[in-house]
N, C-alpha and C positions, 0 to 999 in steps of 0.2 A: 416122377409124378406126371405121367402123360395123360391120364384120364381126368376129365374135368370133374372136380369134387362137387358134391352136393351141398347146398345150404340147408342145414337142418333147422326145423322150426318147432321142435317139441318143447324147448325150454330156452331161457336166456343163455344158459351156459353152453348148450349145444350150438345155438346160433352164433354166439360170440367166438367159439373156437373154430367153427366151420368157416367163418369169414376170414380168419387168418389163413387157413389152408387154401381157400379159394384165391385170395389175392397173391399168395405165394406161387400158386400155379400160374397165374397171369404173368408174374414177374419172370419166372423160370422159363416160360415159353419164349420170352423175348431176349433175355440176357444169357450169354453163353456161359459165363462164370458166375454162378449164383452167389458164391461167397464174397464176391467183390462188388455186389450191388450197393450203390450209395443213394441216399435220399435225394441228393441233388440231381442225379441222373433220372430217377423215377419222376421227379417233378418236371424235368425238362421234357420227358417223353410220355407223360401221362395221357395226352390226347391219342397218341399212337397205341398205347397199351390198352386204352378203353375202347378203341375203335370197334364199331359194329362188325361182326365177322363177315357179313356179306356186303360191306361198304361199297365195294367196286360194282356191285350189282344194283345199287340203288339208282332210281330215277324219279323225277317229280311225279307226284300222284296226278292222274288225269281226272277231271271232274266226273267223267262218265263212269269211273270205277267206284264212285262214292254215292251212297244212298242219299237222295234229296229229301229234305224235310221242308214241306210247304206249310207254314203255320196257318195260312188262310184256308187250307183244304182239309187238313187232318181233323178227324172227329176226336174231341178230347174227353167225351163222357166216360170212357173206360178209365182214364187217368183220375178223374174226379171220384169215380166209384172206388178205385184202389185206395185212395186217401181216406175216403169216408169209411171204408171197412177196415182201416188199419193194416192194409196189405203192403204199404209202402214204408220202407225202412230208411230213416234219415241218419246219415253219418256225417258228423261235423268235425273237421280236422282243425284243431286250435292249439296244437303243440308248438308250432314254429315260432322262432324267435325274431322273425322279420329282420334278419341280419343285414339285408341290403338297405333297409330303412334305418337300422341302427337305433330303434326306439323301444326294443323289448318285446315281450310276448304279444302276439297279434291280438289275442282275445281282449287284453286289457288296454289296448291303445285307445286314447280318448282325445280327439282333435279339439275338443272344447278348451283344452289346456294350452293350445299353441296359438301364437299370434301370427299375423301375416309375415312379419319379419323373421320369426322362427322358421317358417316354411321356406321363405326365400333363401335364408342362410343355408339350410340343409341342401337345397337344390344347388346353390353355388358351390358348396363344399364337395358335393358329389361330382359336379362337372369338372372341377379342378382335379380331383382324384383320378378321374378317367383320363384326363390329359397327361397327368404324371405317369399313369400306368402305361400309356401309349408311348412314353419315352420323351415327351416334350419337356424341355427345361430351359434354364437361363433366361435370356432376354425375350425369347419367344413365349415362354410360359408367363413371364411378367406382363407381357402385352395382352395375352389371353385373359389373365386374371382381371385386368382393367376392363376389357370388353364384357366379361361375365358380370362384373359388378354393375355395369351400366344397363345391361340387358335384363338381368334377373332382379326385379325390384318388387316391392310390396304391391305397387300398382298392377304389375303384370300378374302376380299371384292372385290378386283380388278379381281381376277380369276372368281368369280361368276357374277360380273357385266359386264365383257367384255370391260371395259374402264373406264376412269375417268369421273364421272358425270359432271364435270366442262367443259368438251368438248362437252356436249349436246347443242343443240340449246336452246336459252333462251325463252322457251315456257312452260306455265303451263300445268298440267295434263288435266284440263278441256278444254283448247284450243286445245290440242292435240286430245282429244276425238272428239270434233266437227269437226276439220280439217279432221280427218280420215273418219268420216261419209261423209263429202262433197267429199273427194277424191275418196271414193269407189262408191258413187252414180254417179259421173262423169265417172268413168271407166265403170260402168254398162251401162250408156247411150251410150257411145261410142261403146261398144261391140254390142249393139242392134241398132246401126246406128241412134240414136236419138240425138236431140240437147241437149247437157249437161246443158247449162244454163237454158233451159226451164224445163228440168226434175228436176233439183235441186230446181227450184222455185216452183215445185208442192208439195214438201215434207212438211208435217205437223209435227211439233215437240212441245213438252212441256218440258221445262227445269225447274226443281224444285230447288230452292235456299233457303238459310237461311237468317235470319233477319240481321245478322251481316255484311255479305259480298254481299248482293244482288245488291246494287247499283254499287259496284266495278265490279261485273261480267257482269252486264248490259252494262257497259262502254266497257268491253272487246268485247262484241258482236258488239258494234258500231265500235270499232277499227278494227275488222276483217270483217267489212261490212256484218255482219250476216252470214259469211262463205258461201256466195252465195245464202243463203235461202231467200225466200220472207218474209220480216218482218211481213206482215199481217198473215202469216201462222205459225209464231213462237210465241208460248204462253209461259208464265212464271207463276210460282206460288211460293210464299215465304212460306216455311213451318214454322208454328208457333212453338215456344218453350213454355214450361209451368213451372210454379213454382213447387217446391218440395211439397210433401204432408206429413202432419204430423198427428198424432193420438191424439185425446183428448176424453177420456171417451167413447171409442169404436166408435167414429165417425171420419171421415176424413175431413181435411181442407187443402186448398192450403195456404202455407206461402207466403203471398203477401207483407210482410214487407221489402223485399229486392229483387233486380233483380239478385243477385249473385247465387241464387239456381236454376235458370231456365235451363231446358234441353229440347231437342227434345224428342218426344214420339215415336221414331223409325219410320220405313217406313210404318207401318200399319196406323198410324195416317195420314201420307202423302196421302195415298190412300183415306181415309175417308174424308179428308179435301177437296178433289176435288169435293165432293158433295155439298159443301157450295156455296151459292151465293156470287158473287163479290170477289173471291179469285184468279181466273185465269185472266190474263191480257195480253194485247199486249202493246208494247211501240212505241212511235214515234222514228223511226230509227235515226233521227237527234237530238232528245232531249229525251234521255231514262228516264228522270224523269217524263215525261208525260205518264201516264198509262191509258188504256182503258179497263175496267173490263167487264167480261162476267157473265151471270147468269148460274146456273147449267143446265138449260134447253138448253142454247146455246151450252155448252160443250157437252151435250148429243146428240144434233143434229149433231155436228161435228163428234163425235165418230160413229154415225150411218152410216156415209158415208164411213167408213173404213172397210177393210176386216180383218185387224190384227193390234194389238198394241203390241209392245215389250218394256218392261220396262228395260232399260239399267242402270247398275251401273257403274259409271266411274272408279271404282277401278279395274275392270276386265282388266288384262294385255293383254290377247289375242286380245282384241278389237283394240289395237293400231296398229295392222297390218291386222285386219280382222273384220271390224265393221259390215259388212253385211254377216250374216251367211245364205246363200241361201238355203242349205239343210234343216236346221231347220225351216226356214220360209215356204218352200215348203210343208214340212210335216204338219206344223201348219195349213196352208190354207186347206190342204186335210182333216185334222181332224175337222176343222171348219164346213166343209160340212156334217160331220157325227154327228154334234150336240155338239161337245166339245167347251167350252168357256174359257178354260185355259189349257195351255200346259207347264209342268214343266220338264226341262231337269235335268237328274241325272248325276253326275260326281263322280269320285273317290276322296277320302280324300287326302289332300295334305300331303305327308309323311314328307316333310321338316318341316312343321309347321301345325300340325293338328288343324283345326279350327271349331268353332261353326257355326251354321246356320240351315237351314231347313234340316231335315233328313227324308229319305223315309223308311217307314215300312208298313207291312201288318197288318191291324186291323181286328182280327178274329171276333169281335162283329159286326162291320160294313160290314165285308166281302168285303173289298176293300183296295186298297193302299191309304195311307194318307201321307201328308208331315207335320211333326211336328217340331216346333222350339226347339232347344236344351235346352232352359231353362224350357221346359215342360217334360224333360226326366230324371228327378230325378238325380241320380248319374252316369248315363252313361257318360263315358269319351269321349272326342272328338276323340281320336285315336281308340276307339271301334266302331265308326260310319262308316259304309262301304259306304253308298250311301248318298251323299249330293246334295242339290239343287244348281244348277249353279248360281242362282240369276238372270238368264235371263228368265223371265216368258213371254211367248206369251199369248195373249188374242185374239183368233179368234172371229170375230164379237164382238169387245170390248164393245159395248154399253150394251151387256147383263150382263157382269160382273159389269159394272158401275151401272146398275139399281139394281142388286142384293145387292151390297154394300150400295147403297143409301137407299134401303128398310130395310135391316136387320143389317147393320153395321158389324164390325168384332169383334171377341172375343178379350178380353184383358188379358194379363198377366202383371206382374210388376217386377221391380227390386228395391232393396234398394241400393241406391248409396249415396256417400258423397257429400254434397253441403256446402254452407256457410250461416249461419244465419245472422240476422240483425246486430249482433255484429262483424261479420267477422270471427267467429269461425267455424271450421268444424262441421257439423252435418249431421246425416243420415236422408234421406228422401225417400219416396216411389215415384217412377216414373212409369207411365203406359208404357207398352212395347208391343203394338200390332204389328203384322207382316202382311205384305201383302200376305204372303203365306197362311194365313188362308182362303183366297178366295177359296182354293181348297175344302172347306166344303160347299160353297155356290153355286157353278156351277159345271157342269160336267167337270171333269178334266182328262187329259191324262198325263201319266208319260212316258217319252221317254229316251232312252239311246243310245249313239253312239255304233256302232259295235266295233270300236276301242276306248275303254274307256280311257279318259285322266284325270289326276288329276286336281282339281280346281286350278286356277292360278290367285289369287287376291293379290293386294297390301294392306294387312290388318295390318301388323305389321312390326317393324324394321327388323325382320329376313328375310322378303321378299323384302326389299328395293333394294338389289343388283339385284334381278330379274326384278324389275321395271326399273332400269337403263338399263339393257340388252334389255328389251322390247322397250324402247325409242330409243336406238341405232338401233334396228332392224326396227323401224318405219322410222327413218331418212334415212335408207339404201334402202328403197323401191324406185324403179326406178321412177323418176319424182316427188317424194314427195317434195323435196326442191324447185323445180321449181313451183310446185303447190302452195306452201306456199307463194312464192314471188308474184305469179300472182293473188291469190284469192282476194286481196284487190282492184285489178284493174278490176275485173270482167272478166278476161280472162280465157278461158277454151281450152287450146291447147291439143295435144295428149300427154298423160303422160304414 
């Protein structure tokens, strides 16, 4: 197996099998005797196995190579026009389980149910786990635990959060996300002297859910009367999870003896899944269990009528007061006219909690900027990465990226993670880990940076939970937000 296998995206089954062949190819390139490959070795060498093929040609991106976005100078009226005409496609990724937070599906997270002590405890536990992972133990670990207990207190959390989370409105993160979208669209409509109800009804959106909580979230849409959106223009997709992969005599197999080892295959699989038939659906707004499925051709037709698609991640905290980034949308539309089909924004690393994700480098071999996921960067540490992808990727003329992925699929990396076998015992498995950022290798991609560079601001771990609380208080403090929340179920759109 010398030729790199293709990842097939026509159906779940074709994708599922092609993943096995692809990772087998990765392993057999590295290990001399395929039949003797052991999971322990794969786990030890996964950073090397996943390494970006041009790793030795990478060098830090220089700011002169990046397109500058000056918020104060760019004209945003084309962006407002695209939204007002329903030419902007909203994609919301809400399938993730927030594994680093350990609190369940992101959409349903509700900080109103947590006390300051709950948050402090989560931060302390995370800090201790990181020390243990670094190999610290015995007396040194005991000493560190005492220090952590003294330093991470309710008082410290309160200072960072700006208030007690139990005083927040009783709204989940996902509902806050959708409400902010509707709130900002209504404001744009009013600023442009348009009918807000009609403009909101023009918006097209795709919400990506997971298998465990999809029905519960669909009911939330019903409860909030689809946040003022037209239910016919609101699409849903349930991202599939997959069994863990084990090795037997050099070949890979899914362990289908139990459901306890199933995991999502990251956001790259989500992107490829959209190319399958009968995975995107609408629901009856009065009975959300009734689903009406679309073919991939029907989705392709919808995308072809839009000028831009933005894939939003609901963990981004800046979104809670600023869901419509008019300057970046305006620049994306401008770049779309120049032949770009993907726009990736670069932000600074988070100094409070350096995180992994897409990292921007210059590839001397390809003679261009590239965005590489951190699990392909060998032993480069998070704190040593200067330029991170904001995870808000624009797709000007989105049908072009869709067609490219449908034709070629995305590259796949993997991670060895612990799951549970049929007996209920912990066991290591291989899980595919494709990323949507790999699209930058399939279509002409622009890399942009704000003139005033700001650090990434995501709710990814317990350490950033106080910032999430603060962002939610700021959302509720917006003039008219609470009134809008009260009225949205009634279909009223007054001046906010």
